[in-house]
C-alpha positions in Angstrom: 3.3 -105.6 -6.0 1.7 -107.5 -3.2 -2.0 -108.2 -2.9 -2.2 -105.9 0.1 -1.1 -102.9 -1.9 -3.3 -103.8 -4.7 -6.3 -104.0 -2.3 -5.4 -100.6 -0.8 -5.2 -98.9 -4.2 -8.6 -100.5 -5.2 -10.2 -99.3 -2.0 -8.8 -95.8 -2.5 -10.2 -95.5 -6.1 -13.5 -96.9 -5.0 -13.8 -94.3 -2.2 -12.6 -91.6 -4.6 -15.2 -92.6 -7.1 -18.0 -92.5 -4.6 -16.9 -89.1 -3.3 -16.8 -87.8 -6.9 -20.5 -88.9 -7.4 -21.7 -87.6 -4.0 -23.6 -84.3 -3.7 -25.7 -82.7 -1.0 -28.8 -80.7 -1.7 -31.1 -79.1 0.9 -34.8 -79.0 0.4 -38.3 -78.4 1.8 -41.3 -80.8 2.0 -44.9 -80.4 3.1 -48.4 -81.6 2.4 -51.5 -83.2 3.9 -51.5 -85.6 6.8 -54.1 -88.3 7.3 -53.8 -90.0 10.7 -55.5 -92.2 13.3 -54.7 -94.3 16.2 -55.0 -98.1 15.9 -57.5 -100.4 17.7 -60.1 -97.8 18.4 -63.5 -96.8 16.9 -62.5 -93.4 15.4 -62.2 -91.4 12.2 -59.1 -90.2 10.4 -57.8 -86.7 11.3 -56.9 -84.5 8.3 -54.1 -82.0 9.0 -50.6 -81.1 7.6 -47.0 -81.8 7.8 -44.0 -79.6 6.9 -40.2 -79.8 7.2 -36.7 -79.7 5.7 -34.2 -82.2 4.5 -30.6 -82.7 3.1 -30.5 -85.1 0.2 -27.0 -86.8 0.2 -26.8 -88.4 -3.2 -24.3 -91.2 -3.0 -24.9 -92.9 -6.4 -27.2 -92.2 -9.4 -29.8 -94.6 -7.9 -29.3 -94.2 -4.1 -29.4 -91.2 -1.7 -29.5 -90.9 2.1 -31.9 -88.2 3.3 -31.9 -86.9 6.9 -35.2 -85.0 7.6 -36.7 -82.8 10.2 -40.5 -82.7 10.0 -43.4 -81.2 12.0 -46.3 -83.6 11.8 -49.8 -82.9 13.2 -51.4 -86.2 14.0 -54.1 -87.8 16.1 -57.6 -89.2 15.6 -61.1 -87.7 15.3 -64.5 -88.8 16.9 -62.9 -91.2 19.3 -65.8 -92.9 21.1 -65.5 -93.1 24.9 -68.3 -94.7 26.9 -68.3 -93.8 30.6 -70.6 -93.7 33.7 -71.8 -90.3 34.6 -71.9 -90.1 38.4 -74.2 -86.9 38.4 -77.0 -88.5 36.3 -76.1 -92.1 37.1 -76.4 -93.1 33.5 -74.0 -94.5 30.8 -73.0 -91.8 28.4 -70.9 -91.6 25.3 -68.6 -88.7 24.3 -66.7 -88.2 21.1 -63.3 -86.7 21.4 -60.8 -85.3 18.8 -57.4 -86.4 19.9 -54.3 -84.3 18.9 -50.7 -85.5 19.0 -48.2 -83.3 17.3 -44.6 -84.4 16.8 -41.2 -83.1 15.7 -40.0 -86.0 13.6 -36.3 -86.9 13.0 -36.1 -89.3 10.1 -33.4 -90.9 8.0 -34.8 -92.0 4.6 -33.2 -94.3 2.1 -34.1 -93.2 -1.4 -33.8 -95.4 -4.5 -34.5 -93.6 -7.7 -35.1 -95.4 -11.0 -34.0 -93.7 -14.3 -37.7 -92.9 -15.0 -37.9 -90.7 -11.9 -39.9 -93.2 -9.8 -38.6 -93.4 -6.2 -38.9 -95.9 -3.4 -38.3 -94.6 0.1 -37.9 -96.3 3.5 -36.4 -95.5 6.8 -36.8 -95.1 10.6 -38.2 -92.1 12.5 -38.0 -90.8 16.0 -41.1 -88.6 16.8 -40.6 -86.1 19.7 -43.8 -85.0 21.3 -44.5 -81.3 21.0 -48.0 -81.1 22.4 -51.2 -83.2 22.7 -54.6 -83.2 24.4 -54.6 -86.8 25.6 -56.2 -87.2 29.0 -53.7 -90.1 29.9 -50.6 -90.7 27.9 -48.3 -93.8 27.8 -45.4 -93.0 25.6 -43.9 -89.5 25.6 -42.3 -89.9 22.2 -42.7 -92.5 19.4 -40.5 -94.7 17.2 -41.8 -95.6 13.7 -41.1 -96.9 10.2 -41.7 -95.0 7.1 -42.4 -96.4 3.6 -43.1 -94.3 0.5 -43.2 -93.9 -3.2 -42.6 -90.8 -5.2 -42.1 -89.3 -8.6 -39.2 -86.9 -9.0 -39.0 -84.3 -11.9 -35.6 -83.1 -13.2 -36.4 -79.6 -11.8 -36.1 -80.9 -8.2 -39.9 -81.1 -7.6 -41.1 -84.4 -6.2 -44.6 -85.7 -5.6 -44.6 -88.0 -2.5 -46.9 -90.5 -0.9 -45.8 -92.0 2.5 -47.1 -94.4 5.2 -45.7 -94.0 8.7 -46.4 -96.6 11.3 -45.7 -95.9 15.0 -44.3 -98.8 17.1 -45.1 -97.6 20.7 -48.3 -97.6 22.6 -49.1 -93.9 22.8 -52.1 -93.6 25.1 -53.6 -95.4 28.1 -56.5 -97.6 27.1 -57.7 -97.6 30.8 -59.2 -94.1 30.3 -60.7 -94.7 26.9 -61.7 -98.4 27.3 -65.2 -99.5 26.4 -65.4 -103.1 27.6 -69.2 -103.1 28.0 -70.0 -102.6 24.3 -68.3 -104.3 21.4 -69.3 -101.5 19.1 -66.8 -99.3 20.7 -63.6 -101.1 19.6 -60.7 -100.4 21.8 -57.6 -102.5 22.2 -54.6 -102.4 24.5 -52.0 -101.5 21.8 -52.8 -98.1 20.4 -50.2 -96.9 17.9 -50.0 -94.0 15.5 -50.9 -94.6 11.8 -50.1 -91.8 9.5 -50.5 -91.2 5.7 -48.8 -88.3 4.0 -49.5 -86.9 0.6 -47.5 -83.9 -0.6 -44.5 -82.5 -2.4 -40.8 -81.8 -1.8 -38.3 -79.5 -3.6 -34.6 -79.9 -3.7 -32.5 -76.8 -4.3 -29.5 -76.8 -6.5 -28.6 -78.8 -9.6 
């Protein structure tokens, strides 16, 4: 038998073995969201996220997990210093910024025998609504990193960090050049921490 046929047989059994191990389980996830926008003087905004996923288990240790999540983000008490034409004085206003996304993510999940998981993957955040006075990027691209603890029942406790890559708002509107206390840079990206649970259906 030639090497060519041996190779084809080996590939066939390798693919068959992978398919035999593969399983797909749908699930739901949700929890608390703690977010802010980088390079500004502001507080974290506490809100929630919720979504669904399909866990495609390829091996005992690795699974690919497409997700659709609704994520409420933004930043609280954003300081904006401006000149009031009516009173002809410098004034400061504090704004709560809201940016809500529908996130399409593809997570790579590595699960150790003890149930500890490491998660990583890209996300595309599609803007649903916001209250920004001036917006730069309509949508956002980001990277997600996480750790989790999975129980045999399908319940998983998750902690994730999501970092946006695009400049989401115009610093020309919120800029505070005249006072260093009001930190505001030119590259303002989403920063989001998630703490919650997920549940996979099926054995």
